[in-house]
N, C-alpha and C positions, 0 to 999 in steps of 0.2 A: 725555161731558160737556155737557151741557143747555145749547144757547143760547139767549137771546130776543134780539128786538128790544127796545130801552127805548119805554114808549108817549111816544107828541110831546107836549110841555110843552102843557099848561094852564091859558091866561092869566098873569096877570103875579103877580110877588112880591114881597108887601112886608108888611112886621111893623111899614111906622110908622114905623121907624126909617131917619133922613138915612145912616147911614152905610153900610147896607145898599142906599139908591136912588144913594148915589154909586159906592158899588162895581158896581154891575152899569152907571150909564153910562160909569164908565170904562170897561170891558171893551166894552161897543160901538161906543169910540171906537177901539180897541186892535185890534178886529176888523178895523174899519175898515180903515184904517192899519196894522197888521202887515205884508202882502204888503210894502209897500212899504219897508218898514223894508231892513237888513242886517242882517241875522237874526242869523246866526252868523261865528266867525272861519273866515280857509282853511281847506283840508283839507287836510292830510297827503296828496300823491297815492299811490294804493293800488297796490300790490306787482307786477310785472310778472305781466300777466296774468291778475292777482286779483279779485274781487270785494269792494265793502267795503259793509260796513251801517254807514250812520247812523242811531242812535236816539236818542230825549231824554225825560228823564220833566221831572220841577219842581223837583227838588233836586237834590243832585250828594248818593255816596257819600260817610259821616262820616271816610274811612280805609280804606286800603290794609290795615293790620297786619290780618289775620282773626277776631282774637285781643279785641281795645280796644274791639269795639263790639259789636253782635248788634240790629243794626238792616236789612228786609227790602231796600230797596235794594245796602245797603254788601254784604248777606251773598251777593246773588246776583250783584252784578260780579265779586269778591271768587272766586265760587267756580267763577268759568272758569279761575283763575288757582290754586286753592288746592284741590286735591282733598280729601277723605277720605275714610277705608275701605269706608261703607258710603254708595251716591248712591241718589235718585229716576229712577223712569221716565218715563216720559210719563203713566202713569196714577198717579203716586207710588209705587209699586210700593218697595219695597227692593230694589237689585241691588248688586251687588260691583261694588266700584270700585277700590280701593288693596288691601282685602281681597280674596280670591277665594273662602276659606269659611271660616266658623266655626260651631262647635261649643259649647254648653254641656256644661261635665262636673262640675260640680254647682251645687247655687239659688245659688250666688254669685261662681261661677266658671267665666269662657270663653277660648279657647281660638284666634284668628284667625291663617290663613296669608295671607303677603303674597303681591303680585303682584312675580314676578321680573321683572327689565331692564327697570324704572322708573328715571328718571333726572328730576331736579330741571335746570328753564329755567337753572341756572348749567351744568350736565352731573355737580353730584356723583348719586350712586347713592339712588335713595331705600332704605332697609333700618328694622328693629324700631328699630332707637335713634333713627332718626326719630319715630318712631306714641310711645315712651315718655317726646320731648322736648317734642312736641306736646300731648300731655295734661296735662302736670305743669304745662307755663307757660298753658295756657287754665286750670290754676286757681289761677294763683298770684292774689289779693289787685287786682293792677288789671284783671283781665280780664271783660269782660264775659257770659263766657259759662263762667264759676266755677260757676253753680250746678250746670251739665250737665256737668263738667269730674271737680265732688268725685264726682259718682251714676256713675261710670267708676270711681272707684278707685283701687286700683296698677294699675302696668304693670311685668309681666317679661318682660324678653326673653328667650327662652329660645333661638335662636341667628338670624342676620339674617334671615329673613324669618318667622319664628313669633315672634309676642307672647301673655301670656296675662294675662287684667285679674280680680286680685282686688278685689269690691266691698267696699263696707262692709254694705251692707243686702242682699237683695232686688231688685233690679230689673226690673218688669216691661215697660222701655219701655226695656232695655240699646241694641238695637241702632240706636231710635231718635235715642236719646243720640248716637252714632257717626254720624250721616247729617250731625250738627251739626255733628258740630269737627274743621274744617281742619288739614291736617297739615303742619307746615313744617320743611324742612330745617335740623339741628340745627346741624351746621357752616356755614350761609352767616347763622343766628341770630347763632352767635357772632364769625365772623368784622366781623360789623357792629353789634355789641353793641347786640344785640335780645333778646336770653335772657326779659328781659319785659315781655309787655303795656305801654304805651302808656298810660295815664294819661288819656282825652280829659275828663275831669270836672275834673282841674286841665289844660286844655288841653295838656296837653305833647307832645311832638312830638320823630321819630327819625327812622330810616333805614327802618326798616318803616314808616311813616306816607305815603312817597314812592317808594317803591319795593317789588317782589315775586318771588317765585322761589318759585314752585308746580313741581307736575308735572302740569298741565293743559291744556288744550286752545289754549290763549289764553296770552298770555305779553306780561307790561306792554313797551309803546314809548315813551311818557312819560302823565306825571302831569303836570295845570296844573287845580292846584283851583281851582272854579268855571269851569270852563272849558270844557277839553275833555281827556277823556284816554281814552287808542291801545294799541290792541290786535293783533297777529299772530299769526299761529295758531302755532302752534307741531309744524317739521312732526316731532318725535320725540318727541310722546305713541301710548302706548301702545293705544288707541285708535282704534275709525277713523270720522272725520267721515261726518254723513247729509247734510251740509250740504255750499255750496259757498264761503264767507264765509272768507276768507282776512286781512281787515281789521277792523277793527271800532272806529268813532269814539262815543266816546258825550259826548252833549253834556247839562248842566241849564240848562234855559231854564224860567226862575219863572211870566212869569205865560203863563197861560190861553192870552189870542187871541194872542200870539206865537207860542208852539208850535206853538197849528190852524195858523195862517199859514205856520208853516216849513215842516208836513208839506202842509200845500196847495201851495205855492209848490216842495217836491221837494228843498228844503234837507237836509231828514233825509228818512227811509224806513219809518221806524216811534214809535212815540207809544206810553209804557206807562201814561200816567195821562189819557189827554184828559178835557177836561171835561164834567160830563154836558152842561150849558147847547149844546154844540157839535157834540154827538153828531148830532144830527136832522140840520144842514146840510155836516157831514161825508157823510151816508147818502147825500143827494142826490147828492155829486160821485162820477162815474163812473170816476175817478182811484185815488180811496179806497175799502180796507173795512176795517170792522171787526170785530171780536171782541167778545163781551161774555158776561157770565158773574156766576153767583157764587163771590162771593172767602173762603175759608175766615179770615178777618178781623174782629173785633168791635172799634166804636170804642163808649164811653162817659166819662164822665165820671168821675175820681178828685177825691177830696176831704179833705185832712188832717182826720185824727180823732184825729191822735197828742199835737201842742200844746195845752196850756193858753191860749191865743190863738194866731190866726195871724197867719205873717208880715206877709202883706198882705192888710189887712183893714179895716175902716172903726173894730170892735171891741178897743178893747187892756186887756182884763179879761177873754176869754172866749170861748172858740170855741164857736160857732156849731156844728159838723159834726156835733160831738158829741152832739148831739142826733140822736137818731132820728128824730124827729117833722121836727128841719128837712132833713135829709136827703129823707128822704119827699114834703113842702113841693114839694124842687127836682124830683121825679121826677116827679110828678102834675101839674105844672108845662108839663111837658113837650108842645106839641102834633106827637107824633112822626109824624102823617099829613100835615100841614104840610111839615115838612122835607120827606118822602119823596115827597112830590108835584109841589111848585114847588121848593125847593131843587135835591133829588136826583133830580130829571127822574124817580124810578119805579127809579130806581140803586142801589135799598134794601132792606132787607127789613129793617124793624122786630122785634127780638127784648125776652125779659127775662133771658134767658141772658147772664150774660159769657164766653161760650164760644166760641173761634172758628170753628165747627158743631155743629149738634144729634149728629152723629157723638159727642163731646165728651162725653156725659151720656146716650148709649144710644137718641137719637132719642124723648126725654122730652117727648113735646108740653106736659104742665102746668109742665115751665119752659123752655118758651118763653114761655108769657104776660105780658104787661106787665101792671103799673100801668097801674091806665084814667088815658086824662086828664081831670083834673080838678079845673078852677083852683079853687071852690067848695073843693072840700075841702082842698084846699094850705093856702090862705088861713085855713080852720079849723085847720090843723096848725099855721102860724105863731103863731096867738091865742095857741091853747095854751101852744105855747113857749116864750114872750113876745116876737114878734117881729113883733106884729102891725102896727108900724112899719119894720122890715125892718131893712138892715145894709148892707155894701159890704164885696166882695173881689174880687180881680184873678183873671182864669181867665188861665192861659198855654196861649197854641197853637202848631201848628207853623203856617204859610201855606205850603207845600211839599210837603208828607209825604201828607198823606190825600188823598179828592176832598171840593173845598169845605171842607178842612176850616176854615179862618177862618171863611168864612161859615156852617157850623156855629157857630160860637161867638159868630157876632155875633148868628143869630135865637136863640140862646137866652138873650144877656142880655137881650134886646128879652121872650122871655116871661116872665121872672123878674122883670122891673118890672113885672110882674103882683101882683105881693107884695112891694112894694116895696123890694125891692133891690137894690140897683147893681152893678153886674157892670163893671169895666172889664175887655176883652178887650185881650191884651199877646199880639200873634202877629207869630210869629220867622221867622226858618230853622232850618228841622231840624239842623244843625249846631253852631246854640246851642238850640235847643231840650230836644234829647235830652241834654247833659251836666246843665243846668237841671239837672231830675230829680232827675238823676243826685247831684246836688249835698244836692238836700233842700232845694228854693230855690224850694217854690212852697205855694200853698195849695190852691190847684183845676185841674186841667190836664186838656184832653182826649187821647186816647192810645185807638190803634190793637191790636190783639194779633191773631198770627196767622201763618199759613205753612202749609206741606207737614207740619206731623204734626196731626195732630186730637184725637189721642189728649190728654184731659185732664189729665196730670201738668203737661204741657209750660206751660201755666195755670194750675193750683191750684199750685205750689208754688212757682211766680215772686209769683203775684200776689192771691191768697187769704191763703198761709202769714204769721203775723210776720216782721217781718226775724231773721233769724237770721245767727249768728257764720259758718254754712256757704253761705250765700246766701239757703239760702229765704227769700223775700219780696222777692227782690233789683229786682223791679219794683214793690212795694207801695210807689206815693210817698207815698200816704196814712196810712202809716204803724198800717192798721189790727193790733191784737192784739187775737185771738178765739180763745179758748182752748177753747170747742169745736170749730171751726174746724179748727186745726190738730191735732186729734186725727182730725176725717174722715179730711185732706187727708194725713199722715203713714201715717193708717191703708190708705189707696189706693194710699201709696207702694213699701207694701210688701207687699199681699195679692195670691199667688198665683194664687189664682182668681180665673176672669174675671165672677163673680152675685156675693161677697161684694164684692171690689171697686166692681162698679159700683155696689152700696151705699151704698159708702162717697163713691166718687164726687158721685153725686144728694143726698144728707145733705150733703155741703159747698159744693154749687150751691144747695142747697133753704137752710141756714143763713145764708151769703151775700145773698143774698135778703128773705130774714127781717126781719136788722137793715140792711138797704141801703145797703151800706157804700159802695157806685157806682153810679152811674146810666148803663144801657146803654140805649145807642142802640139801633145797627143795624148790620146788617153792608152791607157795602158793593158794591157791584158791580165788577169786573173791566172795563173797558173800553180795550183794545186799538185803537189807527188805525195801518192802514200802508198804503206802496203797491200798484197793484196787483198789481206784481211781486214782494212780499216773501213768502215764504209760510213762517209760523212753527205751532208748536206751542203750544194755548195752555192753564195747568194754574190748578186753582184757588189754587195756591198763587202765584198774579200774578210766573211766572217766568218771565224767559225765557234760554232757554238757546241760547248760539250755535250751538252744535254742531249744533243742527236747523234753523239758517234755511237758506233757499234765498229767495236774489235771480233770480228768472231776465233772463235777456239780461245781470245783473253790471255793474258800473260801473267803468272800469277809469280 
């Protein structure tokens, strides 16, 4: 994977918004004071003779229930405990995990051989019954992985170490779907009344939210939400650890400056999401090493196009976002280069394609092109649509999920003010943000989408498709309904011929762009920072795999 140093910041950053300036003042003050603050809770001692990895990110995981959510940080932490049948290697290639072999026995039937001798952390043996249970659990209505589980069809137990999948239709990304579905112990779930995924939208709590029992290389020791989560190495894991980490302590640290100070002072060893504005300073620190590269993740603005009036808007008799001209006006009022250079410090790649990576649409350069930044054209479109005097709405935004997420929303609000559009930025932690969107309680929102899978179907079905009973459109929080778009998405989902399938994918992307159903922004960078003694493997999915981490000299 190619990596590059971020360009040094040039000049100041101001959109003329008081709140933005105040935010940077607070950041500077925190950077000066951060090293003097008691940053973290006291950590437990490492196992005798063991090495501890202490790492931090700006937010906490949503839940330990692996089927209740589909958020990247939560997924990568849970995946150290709960394994899937197939996993990713250092180059993101699919490799055996709990399944050792798989064979397509027909266009809609697969047979998998399971790994023998595997046990869950509580000692229960892993078997085909656990696979069947996990797929059925993930297909439940409260599951955030339902759209993927339904695409896997039904599971038939052939014998304790063999399963057959009967697919509802041809699925060109069947193996990719398997790679994102964690396997749970049926016996453990039944014993703890955890046979159904927790409904995070309803703020449901249960045993699986605070406890875990997988087959993976690390075992849960203790979970303290919003404080720390502690894991230790599984001595009975079937695989071989390449790293030397015996204990892992994860801490959410929301404030950018405090998180950076924690690394600089040695309170933590690794940061998953260094703020772009801190990169240059840490690059000059001889005790710190940075790793940077493009992430498979697109950031965009979604808009409610379903309701006749906005839930959170100034107009009570109509919904301006149902007019394509308004959506296009907001798009063309975005000075994306200013965001890229000043706010993101060149750690972003603007795009016009709502796709985590160009590979999703077959590297079609025409689909990457953005509508030009043109304030005059945007103002004309607003006038044509009858909104020359603008309107108001609330923009929901996480403040601890993506690089500079709240600042991006504030910048957009300032830009859209030039269209006389009054935007109230409603920023909140990720643990509140995602359930809010899933309840449909939003009029406009900033969202990121990405991960290890670059195939377009993992984006088209959840984001582009109309919401449906089969969980298609599960992350289409704008409620977009477009029959032509659905036709292309459905065709791509069932087409086995690569050329015809890519034609359907590109047709779907073009229709989505033509209707301006969302406002694409940029693909963000991965910016990892660590103490010099820490050796890690960085992948484009921004996934820290603990089994590959080495801490030189250790820290008993």
